[in-house]
C-alpha positions in Angstrom: 100.7 106.2 74.1 101.8 103.2 76.3 101.8 104.3 80.0 103.9 102.2 82.4 104.6 102.3 86.1 108.1 102.4 87.5 109.1 102.0 91.2 112.3 103.8 92.1 114.4 103.7 95.2 117.1 106.4 95.6 119.8 105.9 98.3 122.5 108.3 99.6 122.1 111.8 101.2 118.6 112.2 99.8 116.6 113.3 102.9 116.7 116.8 104.3 118.0 118.2 101.0 114.7 119.1 99.2 114.7 115.8 97.2 111.0 115.2 97.4 110.1 118.8 96.3 112.6 118.7 93.4 111.3 115.3 92.4 107.7 116.6 92.3 108.7 119.6 90.2 110.7 117.5 87.8 108.0 114.8 87.5 105.3 117.5 86.8 107.5 119.2 84.2 107.9 115.9 82.4 104.2 115.2 82.5 104.5 112.2 84.9 102.1 111.1 87.7 102.7 109.2 90.9 104.2 110.1 94.3 107.4 110.4 96.3 108.0 109.8 100.0 110.9 109.4 102.5 111.5 105.9 103.9 112.6 105.2 107.4 115.9 103.7 106.1 116.9 107.2 104.8 116.1 106.5 101.1 113.5 108.1 98.9 110.8 106.0 97.3 109.1 107.0 94.1 106.2 105.5 92.1 105.9 107.2 88.7 103.7 106.6 85.6 104.3 107.9 82.1 105.8 106.7 78.8 109.0 104.7 78.8 110.8 107.7 77.3 109.5 110.2 80.0 110.5 107.7 82.7 114.0 107.2 81.2 114.6 111.0 81.4 113.2 111.1 85.0 115.5 108.2 86.1 118.4 110.1 84.6 117.5 113.1 86.8 117.1 110.8 89.9 120.7 109.7 89.5 121.8 113.3 90.2 118.9 114.8 92.2 118.9 118.4 93.4 122.1 120.2 94.1 122.4 119.4 97.8 121.8 115.6 97.3 124.5 113.0 97.1 122.9 110.1 95.2 124.8 106.8 95.8 122.4 104.3 94.2 119.2 104.3 92.2 117.3 101.0 91.8 114.2 100.7 89.7 111.8 98.1 88.4 108.4 97.9 86.7 105.3 98.0 88.9 101.6 97.6 88.4 99.7 100.4 86.7 97.8 102.5 89.2 96.6 105.3 86.9 97.7 108.1 89.2 96.1 111.5 88.3 98.8 113.8 89.6 102.2 113.7 91.2 102.2 114.2 95.0 104.5 114.2 98.0 103.5 111.8 100.7 
């Protein structure tokens, strides 16, 4: 199993709508590790590690987010492998 790291930035109405908690729940359900945090510019930043297939499903979820979110843009690119052991909210 080839594990990769993906860095994701989600823009829109994504703070104050439970995005980080829903992200953590979704990541754990998909078997992904990493973290999610709010950024000062109003975006949500995610580092996630798993298989390419798991991450593709996760990115698809990020493009919609939880019901109260309004996602306008999702950008993602490969990052260095960190070997996270869990998925946390920071």
